[in-house]
All heavy atoms as a GROMACS GRO file, in nm:
protein
  573
    1MET      N    1   0.085  -0.119  -0.002
    1MET     CA    2   0.000   0.002  -0.002
    1MET      C    3   0.086   0.123  -0.002
    1MET      O    4   0.072   0.200  -0.002
    1MET     CB    5  -0.091  -0.004   0.120
    1MET     CG    6  -0.197   0.098   0.117
    1MET     SD    7  -0.297   0.083   0.262
    1MET     CE    8  -0.448   0.134   0.200
    2GLY      N    9   0.188   0.162   0.036
    2GLY     CA   10   0.266   0.281   0.016
    2GLY      C   11   0.198   0.410   0.063
    2GLY      O   12   0.081   0.412   0.090
    3GLY      N   13   0.274   0.514   0.066
    3GLY     CA   14   0.219   0.644   0.105
    3GLY      C   15   0.217   0.661   0.255
    3GLY      O   16   0.265   0.580   0.331
    4ASP      N   17   0.158   0.770   0.298
    4ASP     CA   18   0.144   0.805   0.437
    4ASP      C   19   0.035   0.722   0.505
    4ASP      O   20  -0.078   0.729   0.470
    4ASP     CB   21   0.109   0.956   0.449
    4ASP     CG   22   0.094   1.003   0.590
    4ASP    OD1   23   0.127   0.931   0.684
    4ASP    OD2   24   0.044   1.114   0.608
    5PRO      N   25   0.073   0.637   0.605
    5PRO     CA   26  -0.026   0.553   0.667
    5PRO      C   27  -0.138   0.631   0.735
    5PRO      O   28  -0.253   0.590   0.735
    5PRO     CB   29   0.055   0.473   0.769
    5PRO     CG   30   0.195   0.511   0.757
    5PRO     CD   31   0.207   0.619   0.654
    6THR      N   32  -0.107   0.748   0.794
    6THR     CA   33  -0.211   0.827   0.859
    6THR      C   34  -0.308   0.880   0.757
    6THR      O   35  -0.431   0.877   0.782
    6THR     CB   36  -0.147   0.947   0.938
    6THR    OG1   37  -0.055   0.890   1.037
    6THR    CG2   38  -0.250   1.030   1.005
    7GLN      N   39  -0.257   0.930   0.646
    7GLN     CA   40  -0.349   0.975   0.541
    7GLN      C   41  -0.438   0.864   0.489
    7GLN      O   42  -0.557   0.881   0.470
    7GLN     CB   43  -0.270   1.043   0.427
    7GLN     CG   44  -0.358   1.097   0.318
    7GLN     CD   45  -0.278   1.165   0.204
    7GLN    OE1   46  -0.157   1.178   0.214
    7GLN    NE2   47  -0.351   1.197   0.099
    8ALA      N   48  -0.380   0.746   0.465
    8ALA     CA   49  -0.454   0.632   0.418
    8ALA      C   50  -0.560   0.595   0.521
    8ALA      O   51  -0.677   0.565   0.484
    8ALA     CB   52  -0.358   0.514   0.390
    9HIS      N   53  -0.527   0.598   0.648
    9HIS     CA   54  -0.621   0.566   0.753
    9HIS      C   55  -0.736   0.670   0.753
    9HIS      O   56  -0.855   0.629   0.760
    9HIS     CB   57  -0.553   0.564   0.892
    9HIS     CG   58  -0.648   0.567   1.006
    9HIS    ND1   59  -0.696   0.456   1.059
    9HIS    CD2   60  -0.703   0.672   1.073
    9HIS    CE1   61  -0.777   0.482   1.158
    9HIS    NE2   62  -0.783   0.617   1.170
   10ASN      N   63  -0.702   0.796   0.745
   10ASN     CA   64  -0.805   0.901   0.748
   10ASN      C   65  -0.896   0.887   0.625
   10ASN      O   66  -1.018   0.914   0.640
   10ASN     CB   67  -0.740   1.037   0.755
   10ASN     CG   68  -0.678   1.064   0.887
   10ASN    OD1   69  -0.710   0.997   0.989
   10ASN    ND2   70  -0.583   1.159   0.891
   11GLU      N   71  -0.843   0.856   0.511
   11GLU     CA   72  -0.924   0.844   0.393
   11GLU      C   73  -1.016   0.724   0.403
   11GLU      O   74  -1.138   0.730   0.367
   11GLU     CB   75  -0.836   0.832   0.266
   11GLU     CG   76  -0.768   0.961   0.233
   11GLU     CD   77  -0.662   0.948   0.122
   11GLU    OE1   78  -0.646   0.835   0.068
   11GLU    OE2   79  -0.597   1.050   0.093
   12ALA      N   80  -0.968   0.611   0.457
   12ALA     CA   81  -1.046   0.493   0.475
   12ALA      C   82  -1.158   0.520   0.575
   12ALA      O   83  -1.272   0.478   0.555
   12ALA     CB   84  -0.960   0.372   0.514
   13ALA      N   85  -1.122   0.585   0.683
   13ALA     CA   86  -1.224   0.617   0.789
   13ALA      C   87  -1.331   0.703   0.733
   13ALA      O   88  -1.450   0.686   0.760
   13ALA     CB   89  -1.152   0.678   0.912
   14SER      N   90  -1.290   0.803   0.655
   14SER     CA   91  -1.390   0.894   0.597
   14SER      C   92  -1.487   0.818   0.505
   14SER      O   93  -1.608   0.840   0.515
   14SER     CB   94  -1.314   1.004   0.518
   14SER     OG   95  -1.409   1.094   0.458
   15ARG      N   96  -1.435   0.729   0.423
   15ARG     CA   97  -1.523   0.651   0.336
   15ARG      C   98  -1.613   0.565   0.413
   15ARG      O   99  -1.736   0.550   0.388
   15ARG     CB  100  -1.441   0.565   0.241
   15ARG     CG  101  -1.370   0.646   0.130
   15ARG     CD  102  -1.315   0.558   0.020
   15ARG     NE  103  -1.222   0.458   0.070
   15ARG     CZ  104  -1.089   0.476   0.085
   15ARG    NH1  105  -1.035   0.597   0.053
   15ARG    NH2  106  -1.012   0.380   0.131
   16LEU      N  107  -1.561   0.500   0.522
   16LEU     CA  108  -1.645   0.414   0.607
   16LEU      C  109  -1.758   0.493   0.674
   16LEU      O  110  -1.870   0.448   0.676
   16LEU     CB  111  -1.559   0.344   0.708
   16LEU     CG  112  -1.626   0.252   0.806
   16LEU    CD1  113  -1.698   0.141   0.739
   16LEU    CD2  114  -1.524   0.193   0.905
   17ILE      N  115  -1.720   0.605   0.729
   17ILE     CA  116  -1.820   0.691   0.801
   17ILE      C  117  -1.928   0.734   0.701
   17ILE      O  118  -2.046   0.730   0.734
   17ILE     CB  119  -1.754   0.807   0.872
   17ILE    CG1  120  -1.672   0.751   0.986
   17ILE    CG2  121  -1.859   0.908   0.923
   17ILE    CD1  122  -1.575   0.851   1.049
   18LYS      N  123  -1.888   0.779   0.583
   18LYS     CA  124  -1.992   0.823   0.485
   18LYS      C  125  -2.087   0.707   0.450
   18LYS      O  126  -2.204   0.724   0.437
   18LYS     CB  127  -1.920   0.876   0.361
   18LYS     CG  128  -1.859   1.011   0.377
   18LYS     CD  129  -1.784   1.056   0.255
   18LYS     CE  130  -1.711   1.188   0.282
   18LYS     NZ  131  -1.630   1.230   0.168
   19GLU      N  132  -2.029   0.587   0.435
   19GLU     CA  133  -2.111   0.470   0.405
   19GLU      C  134  -2.203   0.437   0.520
   19GLU      O  135  -2.318   0.395   0.502
   19GLU     CB  136  -2.022   0.352   0.367
   19GLU     CG  137  -2.099   0.228   0.324
   19GLU     CD  138  -2.188   0.246   0.202
   19GLU    OE1  139  -2.156   0.336   0.119
   19GLU    OE2  140  -2.287   0.176   0.192
   20MET      N  141  -2.150   0.450   0.640
   20MET     CA  142  -2.236   0.423   0.761
   20MET      C  143  -2.356   0.519   0.766
   20MET      O  144  -2.467   0.480   0.791
   20MET     CB  145  -2.152   0.432   0.886
   20MET     CG  146  -2.054   0.318   0.906
   20MET     SD  147  -1.937   0.346   1.043
   20MET     CE  148  -2.046   0.357   1.185
   21VAL      N  149  -2.326   0.646   0.745
   21VAL     CA  150  -2.432   0.748   0.746
   21VAL      C  151  -2.534   0.719   0.635
   21VAL      O  152  -2.656   0.728   0.657
   21VAL     CB  153  -2.370   0.892   0.733
   21VAL    CG1  154  -2.481   0.999   0.711
   21VAL    CG2  155  -2.291   0.925   0.856
   22ARG      N  156  -2.486   0.682   0.516
   22ARG     CA  157  -2.576   0.651   0.408
   22ARG      C  158  -2.664   0.530   0.447
   22ARG      O  159  -2.785   0.529   0.423
   22ARG     CB  160  -2.498   0.618   0.278
   22ARG     CG  161  -2.589   0.600   0.157
   22ARG     CD  162  -2.520   0.528   0.044
   22ARG     NE  163  -2.480   0.396   0.077
   22ARG     CZ  164  -2.560   0.286   0.088
   22ARG    NH1  165  -2.689   0.301   0.074
   22ARG    NH2  166  -2.516   0.166   0.117
   23ALA      N  167  -2.602   0.433   0.509
   23ALA     CA  168  -2.674   0.309   0.544
   23ALA      C  169  -2.786   0.329   0.646
   23ALA      O  170  -2.884   0.258   0.645
   23ALA     CB  171  -2.578   0.202   0.591
   24VAL      N  172  -2.769   0.430   0.734
   24VAL     CA  173  -2.867   0.448   0.837
   24VAL      C  174  -2.960   0.568   0.804
   24VAL      O  175  -3.042   0.609   0.884
   24VAL     CB  176  -2.802   0.470   0.976
   24VAL    CG1  177  -2.724   0.349   1.016
   24VAL    CG2  178  -2.715   0.596   0.981
   25GLY      N  179  -2.944   0.626   0.689
   25GLY     CA  180  -3.032   0.739   0.650
   25GLY      C  181  -3.013   0.862   0.735
   25GLY      O  182  -3.107   0.929   0.764
   26SER      N  183  -2.891   0.885   0.783
   26SER     CA  184  -2.861   1.002   0.866
   26SER      C  185  -2.931   1.003   0.998
   26SER      O  186  -2.939   1.104   1.064
   26SER     CB  187  -2.888   1.136   0.787
   26SER     OG  188  -2.810   1.138   0.670
   27ASP      N  189  -2.979   0.888   1.045
   27ASP     CA  190  -3.045   0.874   1.178
   27ASP      C  191  -2.935   0.857   1.280
   27ASP      O  192  -2.869   0.749   1.284
   27ASP     CB  193  -3.139   0.758   1.176
   27ASP     CG  194  -3.215   0.732   1.304
   27ASP    OD1  195  -3.152   0.746   1.408
   27ASP    OD2  196  -3.330   0.701   1.300
   28VAL      N  197  -2.916   0.953   1.367
   28VAL     CA  198  -2.807   0.953   1.465
   28VAL      C  199  -2.815   0.831   1.557
   28VAL      O  200  -2.716   0.766   1.588
   28VAL     CB  201  -2.801   1.084   1.545
   28VAL    CG1  202  -2.697   1.075   1.655
   28VAL    CG2  203  -2.768   1.199   1.452
   29SER      N  204  -2.934   0.799   1.601
   29SER     CA  205  -2.950   0.684   1.694
   29SER      C  206  -2.909   0.554   1.625
   29SER      O  207  -2.839   0.473   1.688
   29SER     CB  208  -3.098   0.677   1.734
   29SER     OG  209  -3.118   0.564   1.818
   30ARG      N  210  -2.951   0.538   1.502
   30ARG     CA  211  -2.911   0.417   1.429
   30ARG      C  212  -2.763   0.416   1.399
   30ARG      O  213  -2.701   0.308   1.401
   30ARG     CB  214  -2.994   0.405   1.299
   30ARG     CG  215  -3.137   0.371   1.327
   30ARG     CD  216  -3.224   0.365   1.199
   30ARG     NE  217  -3.173   0.267   1.110
   30ARG     CZ  218  -3.192   0.269   0.972
   30ARG    NH1  219  -3.264   0.366   0.919
   30ARG    NH2  220  -3.142   0.174   0.901
   31LEU      N  221  -2.706   0.536   1.372
   31LEU     CA  222  -2.560   0.543   1.349
   31LEU      C  223  -2.482   0.496   1.474
   31LEU      O  224  -2.387   0.427   1.466
   31LEU     CB  225  -2.521   0.684   1.308
   31LEU     CG  226  -2.373   0.711   1.283
   31LEU    CD1  227  -2.324   0.628   1.165
   31LEU    CD2  228  -2.348   0.858   1.259
   32ASN      N  229  -2.528   0.544   1.594
   32ASN     CA  230  -2.462   0.508   1.717
   32ASN      C  231  -2.474   0.358   1.740
   32ASN      O  232  -2.375   0.293   1.786
   32ASN     CB  233  -2.523   0.583   1.833
   32ASN     CG  234  -2.498   0.731   1.830
   32ASN    OD1  235  -2.404   0.774   1.761
   32ASN    ND2  236  -2.572   0.809   1.902
   33THR      N  237  -2.588   0.298   1.708
   33THR     CA  238  -2.605   0.154   1.727
   33THR      C  239  -2.514   0.080   1.628
   33THR      O  240  -2.450  -0.021   1.671
   33THR     CB  241  -2.750   0.116   1.701
   33THR    OG1  242  -2.834   0.183   1.798
   33THR    CG2  243  -2.775  -0.035   1.714
   34LEU      N  244  -2.502   0.126   1.509
   34LEU     CA  245  -2.414   0.064   1.412
   34LEU      C  246  -2.265   0.075   1.458
   34LEU      O  247  -2.192  -0.026   1.451
   34LEU     CB  248  -2.431   0.129   1.272
   34LEU     CG  249  -2.338   0.078   1.161
   34LEU    CD1  250  -2.349  -0.072   1.140
   34LEU    CD2  251  -2.368   0.153   1.030
   35ALA      N  252  -2.226   0.189   1.506
   35ALA     CA  253  -2.090   0.205   1.557
   35ALA      C  254  -2.064   0.113   1.672
   35ALA      O  255  -1.959   0.051   1.686
   35ALA     CB  256  -2.067   0.350   1.597
   36GLU      N  257  -2.160   0.100   1.762
   36GLU     CA  258  -2.142   0.009   1.875
   36GLU      C  259  -2.126  -0.138   1.825
   36GLU      O  260  -2.043  -0.211   1.878
   36GLU     CB  261  -2.272   0.018   1.965
   36GLU     CG  262  -2.267  -0.069   2.088
   36GLU     CD  263  -2.398  -0.055   2.164
   36GLU    OE1  264  -2.424   0.055   2.217
   36GLU    OE2  265  -2.469  -0.155   2.175
   37SER      N  266  -2.205  -0.176   1.728
   37SER     CA  267  -2.190  -0.311   1.671
   37SER      C  268  -2.055  -0.334   1.606
   37SER      O  269  -1.997  -0.441   1.623
   37SER     CB  270  -2.301  -0.333   1.570
   37SER     OG  271  -2.431  -0.334   1.628
   38LEU      N  272  -2.009  -0.232   1.541
   38LEU     CA  273  -1.874  -0.244   1.474
   38LEU      C  274  -1.761  -0.256   1.582
   38LEU      O  275  -1.670  -0.336   1.566
   38LEU     CB  276  -1.844  -0.122   1.382
   38LEU     CG  277  -1.929  -0.116   1.256
   38LEU    CD1  278  -1.909   0.016   1.189
   38LEU    CD2  279  -1.897  -0.234   1.168
   39LEU      N  280  -1.775  -0.179   1.688
   39LEU     CA  281  -1.676  -0.191   1.797
   39LEU      C  282  -1.679  -0.331   1.861
   39LEU      O  283  -1.576  -0.391   1.886
   39LEU     CB  284  -1.700  -0.084   1.903
   39LEU     CG  285  -1.654   0.056   1.870
   39LEU    CD1  286  -1.700   0.154   1.977
   39LEU    CD2  287  -1.503   0.061   1.857
   40LEU      N  288  -1.800  -0.380   1.886
   40LEU     CA  289  -1.811  -0.512   1.941
   40LEU      C  290  -1.751  -0.617   1.843
   40LEU      O  291  -1.681  -0.707   1.886
   40LEU     CB  292  -1.959  -0.544   1.970
   40LEU     CG  293  -1.982  -0.685   2.032
   40LEU    CD1  294  -1.906  -0.700   2.157
   40LEU    CD2  295  -2.130  -0.703   2.053
   41GLY      N  296  -1.773  -0.598   1.718
   41GLY     CA  297  -1.714  -0.687   1.618
   41GLY      C  298  -1.564  -0.682   1.618
   41GLY      O  299  -1.494  -0.789   1.608
   42VAL      N  300  -1.502  -0.568   1.637
   42VAL     CA  301  -1.361  -0.554   1.643
   42VAL      C  302  -1.310  -0.628   1.768
   42VAL      O  303  -1.216  -0.705   1.762
   42VAL     CB  304  -1.314  -0.406   1.648
   42VAL    CG1  305  -1.168  -0.394   1.687
   42VAL    CG2  306  -1.344  -0.343   1.514
   43GLY      N  307  -1.379  -0.608   1.880
   43GLY     CA  308  -1.341  -0.678   2.006
   43GLY      C  309  -1.349  -0.833   1.987
   43GLY      O  310  -1.257  -0.906   2.029
   44MET      N  311  -1.459  -0.875   1.924
   44MET     CA  312  -1.474  -1.021   1.904
   44MET      C  313  -1.374  -1.077   1.807
   44MET      O  314  -1.328  -1.194   1.822
   44MET     CB  315  -1.618  -1.048   1.857
   44MET     CG  316  -1.722  -1.019   1.966
   44MET     SD  317  -1.891  -1.033   1.904
   44MET     CE  318  -1.906  -1.210   1.901
   45PHE      N  319  -1.334  -0.998   1.708
   45PHE     CA  320  -1.232  -1.042   1.617
   45PHE      C  321  -1.101  -1.061   1.684
   45PHE      O  322  -1.027  -1.159   1.661
   45PHE     CB  323  -1.220  -0.944   1.499
   45PHE     CG  324  -1.117  -0.980   1.396
   45PHE    CD1  325  -1.149  -1.069   1.294
   45PHE    CD2  326  -0.989  -0.924   1.405
   45PHE    CE1  327  -1.052  -1.103   1.202
   45PHE    CE2  328  -0.895  -0.959   1.305
   45PHE     CZ  329  -0.924  -1.052   1.205
   46ASN      N  330  -1.066  -0.966   1.768
   46ASN     CA  331  -0.934  -0.971   1.839
   46ASN      C  332  -0.930  -1.076   1.949
   46ASN      O  333  -0.829  -1.145   1.969
   46ASN     CB  334  -0.906  -0.833   1.902
   46ASN     CG  335  -0.850  -0.737   1.803
   46ASN    OD1  336  -0.737  -0.741   1.768
   46ASN    ND2  337  -0.937  -0.651   1.753
   47PHE      N  338  -1.045  -1.097   2.019
   47PHE     CA  339  -1.050  -1.189   2.136
   47PHE      C  340  -1.180  -1.265   2.130
   47PHE      O  341  -1.277  -1.238   2.205
   47PHE     CB  342  -1.038  -1.111   2.265
   47PHE     CG  343  -0.912  -1.028   2.273
   47PHE    CD1  344  -0.918  -0.891   2.264
   47PHE    CD2  345  -0.794  -1.091   2.301
   47PHE    CE1  346  -0.797  -0.815   2.272
   47PHE    CE2  347  -0.672  -1.019   2.311
   47PHE     CZ  348  -0.679  -0.879   2.297
   48PRO      N  349  -1.190  -1.366   2.040
   48PRO     CA  350  -1.316  -1.432   2.017
   48PRO      C  351  -1.384  -1.493   2.138
   48PRO      O  352  -1.506  -1.501   2.146
   48PRO     CB  353  -1.281  -1.544   1.914
   48PRO     CG  354  -1.144  -1.513   1.864
   48PRO     CD  355  -1.083  -1.417   1.961
   49HIS      N  356  -1.307  -1.541   2.238
   49HIS     CA  357  -1.370  -1.611   2.350
   49HIS      C  358  -1.337  -1.543   2.486
   49HIS      O  359  -1.341  -1.613   2.585
   49HIS     CB  360  -1.325  -1.757   2.349
   49HIS     CG  361  -1.358  -1.825   2.225
   49HIS    ND1  362  -1.483  -1.859   2.189
   49HIS    CD2  363  -1.274  -1.864   2.122
   49HIS    CE1  364  -1.479  -1.916   2.065
   49HIS    NE2  365  -1.358  -1.923   2.025
   50GLU      N  366  -1.308  -1.416   2.480
   50GLU     CA  367  -1.265  -1.345   2.603
   50GLU      C  368  -1.340  -1.211   2.616
   50GLU      O  369  -1.285  -1.105   2.577
   50GLU     CB  370  -1.114  -1.320   2.600
   50GLU     CG  371  -1.036  -1.453   2.592
   50GLU     CD  372  -0.883  -1.428   2.589
   50GLU    OE1  373  -0.831  -1.383   2.696
   50GLU    OE2  374  -0.824  -1.452   2.486
   51PRO      N  375  -1.462  -1.217   2.668
   51PRO     CA  376  -1.544  -1.097   2.676
   51PRO      C  377  -1.476  -0.981   2.753
   51PRO      O  378  -1.493  -0.866   2.714
   51PRO     CB  379  -1.669  -1.140   2.748
   51PRO     CG  380  -1.676  -1.287   2.729
   51PRO     CD  381  -1.534  -1.333   2.714
   52ARG      N  382  -1.398  -1.012   2.859
   52ARG     CA  383  -1.332  -0.903   2.932
   52ARG      C  384  -1.232  -0.831   2.846
   52ARG      O  385  -1.225  -0.709   2.843
   52ARG     CB  386  -1.265  -0.967   3.054
   52ARG     CG  387  -1.184  -0.868   3.137
   52ARG     CD  388  -1.271  -0.780   3.219
   52ARG     NE  389  -1.191  -0.688   3.296
   52ARG     CZ  390  -1.223  -0.564   3.319
   52ARG    NH1  391  -1.336  -0.516   3.271
   52ARG    NH2  392  -1.143  -0.483   3.390
   53LYS      N  393  -1.152  -0.906   2.767
   53LYS     CA  394  -1.056  -0.845   2.680
   53LYS      C  395  -1.128  -0.772   2.566
   53LYS      O  396  -1.081  -0.667   2.520
   53LYS     CB  397  -0.960  -0.950   2.623
   53LYS     CG  398  -0.859  -0.996   2.725
   53LYS     CD  399  -0.758  -1.092   2.662
   53LYS     CE  400  -0.657  -1.133   2.764
   53LYS     NZ  401  -0.554  -1.222   2.711
   54GLN      N  402  -1.241  -0.820   2.517
   54GLN     CA  403  -1.319  -0.750   2.418
   54GLN      C  404  -1.358  -0.611   2.475
   54GLN      O  405  -1.343  -0.512   2.406
   54GLN     CB  406  -1.451  -0.826   2.383
   54GLN     CG  407  -1.424  -0.956   2.308
   54GLN     CD  408  -1.548  -1.039   2.300
   54GLN    OE1  409  -1.656  -0.994   2.327
   54GLN    NE2  410  -1.531  -1.163   2.254
   55ALA      N  411  -1.406  -0.608   2.596
   55ALA     CA  412  -1.448  -0.481   2.660
   55ALA      C  413  -1.328  -0.388   2.677
   55ALA      O  414  -1.338  -0.267   2.653
   55ALA     CB  415  -1.509  -0.507   2.797
   56LEU      N  416  -1.209  -0.442   2.710
   56LEU     CA  417  -1.093  -0.359   2.731
   56LEU      C  418  -1.047  -0.300   2.596
   56LEU      O  419  -1.007  -0.180   2.594
   56LEU     CB  420  -0.983  -0.442   2.788
   56LEU     CG  421  -1.005  -0.481   2.936
   56LEU    CD1  422  -0.893  -0.576   2.985
   56LEU    CD2  423  -1.007  -0.357   3.026
   57ILE      N  424  -1.053  -0.378   2.486
   57ILE     CA  425  -1.010  -0.318   2.358
   57ILE      C  426  -1.108  -0.215   2.311
   57ILE      O  427  -1.063  -0.111   2.253
   57ILE     CB  428  -0.978  -0.426   2.253
   57ILE    CG1  429  -0.899  -0.366   2.140
   57ILE    CG2  430  -1.106  -0.486   2.195
   57ILE    CD1  431  -0.834  -0.463   2.044
   58ILE      N  432  -1.233  -0.234   2.338
   58ILE     CA  433  -1.337  -0.133   2.301
   58ILE      C  434  -1.310  -0.006   2.381
   58ILE      O  435  -1.317   0.104   2.320
   58ILE     CB  436  -1.479  -0.187   2.323
   58ILE    CG1  437  -1.505  -0.298   2.219
   58ILE    CG2  438  -1.580  -0.075   2.316
   58ILE    CD1  439  -1.632  -0.374   2.248
   59GLN      N  440  -1.276  -0.018   2.509
   59GLN     CA  441  -1.244   0.101   2.587
   59GLN      C  442  -1.118   0.170   2.536
   59GLN      O  443  -1.114   0.293   2.527
   59GLN     CB  444  -1.224   0.059   2.738
   59GLN     CG  445  -1.200   0.182   2.826
   59GLN     CD  446  -1.315   0.279   2.825
   59GLN    OE1  447  -1.428   0.241   2.847
   59GLN    NE2  448  -1.286   0.405   2.804
   60ALA      N  449  -1.019   0.092   2.495
   60ALA     CA  450  -0.895   0.152   2.440
   60ALA      C  451  -0.925   0.229   2.311
   60ALA      O  452  -0.871   0.336   2.287
   60ALA     CB  453  -0.792   0.044   2.417
   61ILE      N  454  -1.013   0.173   2.227
   61ILE     CA  455  -1.052   0.241   2.106
   61ILE      C  456  -1.122   0.371   2.138
   61ILE      O  457  -1.096   0.477   2.080
   61ILE     CB  458  -1.139   0.147   2.017
   61ILE    CG1  459  -1.054   0.029   1.965
   61ILE    CG2  460  -1.202   0.226   1.902
   61ILE    CD1  461  -1.137  -0.083   1.903
   62ALA      N  462  -1.215   0.367   2.236
   62ALA     CA  463  -1.288   0.482   2.276
   62ALA      C  464  -1.194   0.591   2.328
   62ALA      O  465  -1.208   0.712   2.300
   62ALA     CB  466  -1.393   0.452   2.378
   63ASP      N  467  -1.094   0.551   2.410
   63ASP     CA  468  -0.996   0.641   2.460
   63ASP      C  469  -0.917   0.709   2.350
   63ASP      O  470  -0.893   0.832   2.352
   63ASP     CB  471  -0.902   0.575   2.561
   63ASP     CG  472  -0.968   0.531   2.690
   63ASP    OD1  473  -1.081   0.578   2.720
   63ASP    OD2  474  -0.906   0.448   2.764
   64GLY      N  475  -0.878   0.627   2.252
   64GLY     CA  476  -0.805   0.682   2.141
   64GLY      C  477  -0.886   0.780   2.057
   64GLY      O  478  -0.840   0.886   2.012
   65ALA      N  479  -1.017   0.748   2.043
   65ALA     CA  480  -1.106   0.839   1.970
   65ALA      C  481  -1.122   0.971   2.042
   65ALA      O  482  -1.125   1.079   1.983
   65ALA     CB  483  -1.241   0.776   1.950
   66GLN      N  484  -1.128   0.965   2.173
   66GLN     CA  485  -1.138   1.090   2.254
   66GLN      C  486  -1.017   1.176   2.237
   66GLN      O  487  -1.022   1.292   2.219
   66GLN     CB  488  -1.164   1.054   2.401
   66GLN     CG  489  -1.184   1.174   2.487
   66GLN     CD  490  -1.218   1.138   2.631
   66GLN    OE1  491  -1.218   1.025   2.670
   66GLN    NE2  492  -1.240   1.239   2.711
   67ASP      N  493  -0.900   1.108   2.239
   67ASP     CA  494  -0.779   1.184   2.222
   67ASP      C  495  -0.770   1.251   2.084
   67ASP      O  496  -0.733   1.365   2.071
   67ASP     CB  497  -0.656   1.091   2.236
   67ASP     CG  498  -0.636   1.040   2.379
   67ASP    OD1  499  -0.695   1.098   2.476
   67ASP    OD2  500  -0.562   0.940   2.395
   68ARG      N  501  -0.814   1.175   1.980
   68ARG     CA  502  -0.815   1.233   1.846
   68ARG      C  503  -0.908   1.349   1.832
   68ARG      O  504  -0.885   1.448   1.771
   68ARG     CB  505  -0.849   1.124   1.742
   68ARG     CG  506  -0.733   1.025   1.724
   68ARG     CD  507  -0.767   0.931   1.615
   68ARG     NE  508  -0.761   1.003   1.490
   68ARG     CZ  509  -0.744   0.946   1.372
   68ARG    NH1  510  -0.733   0.820   1.363
   68ARG    NH2  511  -0.743   1.019   1.265
   69ALA      N  512  -1.029   1.329   1.894
   69ALA     CA  513  -1.130   1.436   1.890
   69ALA      C  514  -1.079   1.565   1.954
   69ALA      O  515  -1.102   1.674   1.908
   69ALA     CB  516  -1.258   1.393   1.956
   70GLN      N  517  -1.008   1.550   2.071
   70GLN     CA  518  -0.952   1.670   2.135
   70GLN      C  519  -0.843   1.732   2.050
   70GLN      O  520  -0.829   1.853   2.049
   70GLN     CB  521  -0.898   1.627   2.268
   70GLN     CG  522  -1.008   1.596   2.372
   70GLN     CD  523  -0.952   1.541   2.502
   70GLN    OE1  524  -0.836   1.507   2.517
   70GLN    NE2  525  -1.040   1.530   2.599
   71ALA      N  526  -0.768   1.653   1.974
   71ALA     CA  527  -0.662   1.702   1.889
   71ALA      C  528  -0.718   1.784   1.771
   71ALA      O  529  -0.651   1.878   1.725
   71ALA     CB  530  -0.575   1.590   1.837
   72VAL      N  531  -0.833   1.752   1.724
   72VAL     CA  532  -0.892   1.823   1.605
   72VAL      C  533  -0.995   1.920   1.644
   72VAL      O  534  -1.058   1.982   1.556
   72VAL     CB  535  -0.948   1.722   1.502
   72VAL    CG1  536  -0.839   1.631   1.451
   72VAL    CG2  537  -1.066   1.643   1.557
   73ARG      N  538  -1.021   1.945   1.773
   73ARG     CA  539  -1.124   2.037   1.818
   73ARG      C  540  -1.085   2.176   1.768
   73ARG      O  541  -0.970   2.219   1.777
   73ARG     CB  542  -1.131   2.035   1.968
   73ARG     CG  543  -1.228   2.131   2.024
   73ARG     CD  544  -1.236   2.129   2.173
   73ARG     NE  545  -1.128   2.058   2.238
   73ARG     CZ  546  -1.116   2.037   2.365
   73ARG    NH1  547  -1.206   2.082   2.446
   73ARG    NH2  548  -1.011   1.974   2.412
   74PRO      N  549  -1.181   2.251   1.710
   74PRO     CA  550  -1.156   2.387   1.668
   74PRO      C  551  -1.116   2.475   1.784
   74PRO      O  552  -1.161   2.451   1.895
   74PRO     CB  553  -1.291   2.434   1.610
   74PRO     CG  554  -1.377   2.317   1.600
   74PRO     CD  555  -1.318   2.209   1.689
   75SER      N  556  -1.035   2.576   1.759
   75SER     CA  557  -0.995   2.667   1.868
   75SER      C  558  -1.118   2.734   1.926
   75SER      O  559  -1.210   2.766   1.857
   75SER     CB  560  -0.896   2.772   1.822
   75SER     OG  561  -0.866   2.769   1.694
   76GLY      N  562  -1.114   2.747   2.054
   76GLY     CA  563  -1.226   2.808   2.126
   76GLY      C  564  -1.338   2.709   2.153
   76GLY      O  565  -1.436   2.745   2.215
   77GLY      N  566  -1.321   2.586   2.108
   77GLY     CA  567  -1.427   2.483   2.126
   77GLY      C  568  -1.428   2.434   2.270
   77GLY      O  569  -1.330   2.448   2.343
   78GLY      N  570  -1.545   2.378   2.314
   78GLY     CA  571  -1.564   2.336   2.452
   78GLY      C  572  -1.510   2.205   2.476
   78GLY      O  573  -1.459   2.122   2.511
   0.00000   0.00000   0.00000
């Protein structure tokens, strides 16, 4: 794959999010449910028979997302 891995990640994430929004018809509640299902799927993929580890990886993903959101927050944002 070549190129900047961060840029490739951001482009892939953008495409995935646009597809998710399209799939749920811009319904925020359904989008949240879909995101929750995807996170659970990631946890199950990583640790198929270990629910505790699944929960821990989901928490780590959420923590990383919070860090990224704070990094891209517009100036003066809350």
